[in-house]
FIBA-939228 format. One record per residue: x, y negated, z negated of N, C-alpha, C in turn. Coordinates in steps of 0.02 Angstrom, whole numbers, plus 50000, padded with zeros to 5 digits. Example, Ala and Ser with C-alpha at 12.3 -4.5 7.8 and 13.67 -1.06 7.14 Angstrom:
REM residues 2
506605028449610506155022549610506605016549610506425011249646506845005349643506454999849606
//
This chain:
REM residues 90
506394993149660506184999649685506174999549761506335005249789506245006349860505725011849865505185010649903504645015649908504425016549980504245022749995503905024450057503185025950038502715022950072502005023650054501615026050115501295031850107500835034550157500135033650130499715030050165499025028750143498545031250196498015034550173497525037350220496825036550191496365034650234495665034150214495225037450267494675040350244494205043550290493495042050268493075040350316492375039050302492035045550281491515045050240491185050850211490915055850263490755053450323490515058050375491085060450420491705058450406492285060550445492355057150512491915052350526491915049150592492445043850603492695040750550493185035350557493745036450507494365034850528494945035550483495375029250487495795028650436496295023250434496925026050403497505023950428498135026350399498665020950406499155021450362499715016750364500335020050334500915018650362501555021150336501995014950327502165013550264502545007450248503175009050209503675004950219504325005150184504374998450148504454998650081504424992550041504994992449989505304986649982505764985449927505454980049883505344981649819505034977049771505504976249712505574970149688506024968749632505664964849577505954965249518505744960949463506394957949435506494951649451507094948049430506894942249386507114942349324506954937049277506204936349264505844941949268505124941749257504704940149318505024939149375504654937749437504644943949482504054946549495503974952449537503814950249608504194952849656504084950849726504324956349773504024956349832504254960749885504794957049923505394960049927505954956849961506034959450032505734965250047505734967950115505134972550123504814972150181504244976550195504214977850269504174984150288504084986050358503494990650364503034988950408502494993550424502744997650482502865004050469503155008450520502615010450570502025012050546501485013950592500825013050556500315010850592499645010450564499135012250617498565014650594498015016450639497365014950604496925011250638496265009750612495755011350666495275015850650494735017350697494235011650702494215007350651493735001950649494084995350636493844990050668494144983450658494074980750588493614983450549493514981150480493954984450429494344989450449494774993050402495434989450394495704989650334496374986750323496704989950262497354990250264497764992550208498304987250198498324984350138498794978950122499214981050062499874980150068500334981550014500594974749990500564973549924500784967049898501044967849827501434962849805501674962549736501194958349696501054960549635500654956649588501124954249533501304947849536501784945049488501474944449418500814943749413500484943149348500524949649308500414955249342500414961749308501044965849320501514963049359502144966349378502024973149409501584973349459501404979549492501444978949568501534984649600501464985249671500734987249684500384983549726499674984949738499584987449810499144992349816498924994849881498174993249885497984988749929497294986549936497004989550000496464993349993496144996750051495444994150059495264992550120494594989850134494274993550193493624994550187493224997350241492674992450260492214994750299491644990550320491094990850267490724985350260490164985150213489664990650230489414993950178488914999150187489195006050202489855006550211490175013050224490495015650160490535022250155490875025350099491505028650125492075026550098492725029450117493075032150055493475037150065493925039650012494635038150034495025035149989495705033050004496195036949960496765038749989497305041949952497955038749974498425038349927499095035849942499615040549912500125041949951500695045849928501285041149925501585040449866502145035849857502755039749837503295038649873503935041949860504445036349853504805036149798505265030549790505815031749740506245026849735506795026949687506795020149651507025020349589507055014249549507745013849515508015007949517508635006449480508445001249427508585002849364508414998249310509044996449271509084990249250509634987849208509354986449139509674989049087509464987549019509724980748996509394977948947509624971348921509834972148849
//
């Protein structure tokens, strides 16, 4: 799959935000799921404790988007994923 991922988070009081725009190619070849290319096009974090991580989970064969804020804060996260998939039947 080739995917473009826009991720955005905002603290409950609107005071802090986080965003990321990523371009990712993920494959599953012979049962092994991995990211073969990833580019972070742009990111913005109002706080040093915020992070957005995109990774492959080979155990569950999934693309994961992991979002973190600071302890004690409430954030709402959203991701928009646009992509294409090429599948081969067996």
